[in-house]
N, C-alpha and C positions, 0 to 999 in steps of 0.2 A: 527364609525370611530375613530381611535386613533389619538391623536395629540402629536407632539414632539416639544421640544424647540430647536431652532438652535442658535448657536453663529455665528455672522457675523462680519467680519472685512473688512476694505478696505486696500489693499496692496498699500502703498504709492509709491513703485517703479514701479509697473505695472499698477496701477489704477483699478485693478480687485477686485471684491468682493470675499471673501473667506468665506465659511460657513461649519460648521460641527455640528453634533448632539452629545453632550456629552453622553458617556456611550453606544454608538452604533458604535462599531468598523466598519470601512470602510465607514461610512456615512459622506463623505466630498466631496466638489466640489468647483468650482470657476466659475465666470461669469462676463460679462461686466456690467450687470444691476441687480438690486435687483429682478425684476420679473423673469429674466432668472435664477438667483440663486435659487429662490424658486422652480421653475419648475424642475431644476436639482436635488435639494435635494429630492423632492417628487419622482422623477424617481429612484434615488439611493436607497431610503428606500423601494420602491416597489420591486426592484431587490433583495435587501438583504433579504426581508421577504419571497420571493419565495424560497430562498435557505434554509429556516428553516424547 
């Protein structure tokens, strides 16, 4: 299994966590919790890898 490093920030205006994977176009998402963000990022990466 390959691992990726995500950059995560918390938007002060919305209170949402925003995450993206550098160098992986389209791999970005947002969520209310860190766990939800992690799951969302995993799902995005899986979808993007299917398109390759």
